[in-house]
C-alpha positions, 0 to 999 in steps of 0.5 A: 198185141199191137204189133199183131194188129199193125201187121194185119192192117198192112196185110189186109189191103193186099189180100183184099185187092187180090180177091177183088182183082183176081186174075194174075194178082191173086195168082201171083200172091198165092204163088208167093205165099206158097213159096214162103210157106214151103220154105218154112215147112222144109225148115221145120222138117229139116229138124228131123233130118229130112233133106228136102229139095227146096229149089225144085219145089219152088220151080215147080210151084211157079210152073204150076201157078203159071199153068193155073193162070194160063188155063184159066185165061184160056178158058175165059177167052174161049181158047183150048188150053192144055191142062197139064197140072197133073203132069206137073205133080207127076213131074214133081214126083219123078224129079224128087226121085231122080234128085234122091237117087243122086243124093244118098240112100239113108232117110230116102223114104222120109225125104221123098215123102216129105217133099212130095207131101209138101208139093201137094199140101201147100201149093196145090190146096192153096190154089183152090183160092183161084179156082174159087175166085173163078166161080160165079160171084167168085170174089164174094165167095172167096172173100166169105170163105176167108172171113169166116176162117178169120172170124173163127180163128180170131174169136176162138182166140179171144174166147179161149183167152177170156174163158178157156184158162183151166178148162178142157183142152181140145188137144192137150198134146198137140196144142195145149193152149187151144180150148174147147170153149174157144172153138165154140166161140169160133163156131158161134161167130162164124155162124153169125158172120155166115148169116150176115153174108147171107143177108148181103149175098149176090147169089140168088135163091141160096137159102140160109141153111147153106150158109150156116152149114158151110160155116159149121163145116168150115170151122171143123176143117179150119180147126183141123188145119190148124192142129195139123200144122201145130203137130208139125211144129211140135214134132219140129220143136219150133213155136212158129214156122218163122218170124217173117210176119211180126206178131203172127209168126210165118206164112204157114202160121197164117194160112194153115187153116185155109189149106184144108178149108179152101178145097172143101169150100170150092166143092161145096160151092159147086155142089150146093150153090145154085148156078155156080159151076 
């Protein structure tokens, strides 16, 4: 437990700095996290004979984030920047196909599907953190999103440890240690944290119910994201995605809940927060 706490205390300042300063620093951090998470994801899938293409995935991820940052910088200065992110995704598909044709025929469906899925599931979904930061009050909104996910995960863990032993499990096959009572704890405290963000929000005229509904729905996406990664790890017969972060496992273990919550959060903020577009 102490190792887990120390690791968190070391990482938190980097995350907060990236959220506060945004721009290149945040984009670079997201790119780095994506590369590590992709490497871990391919390590899990390799146990199922999925011959994924690491090098192209890393290169396309770097190009994708360069484009995300340059497009944002161009828009901020009034310039016109060609948004070629869709072309990068399309290029990733064709590159994967080209590499596959020069490799082998066996397991080609699995190899191509896993590689293309990884491009979208990790770098693209994680990049929504940058898009949230680019909104009005973006630093506040991104911090709130990450903090609510952290609150849900943390209190679900301790609530499950204290009261969930022997109780009903959320998904006995996929994640036998995750209890229903733990999820309720996470939901309650994330909604309580949402109330605190409402009290100190810089966004004017946003009613309390918008924050509470956000926390409630965010919790559902967070749990779903965690279960999806748990299913991958169970199928790959591994406990953690890696041992990169002492006490926490791998990068993918730390961002699994964010991969679904970030895209949801972005569109939630755009649709329900006044004057944010």
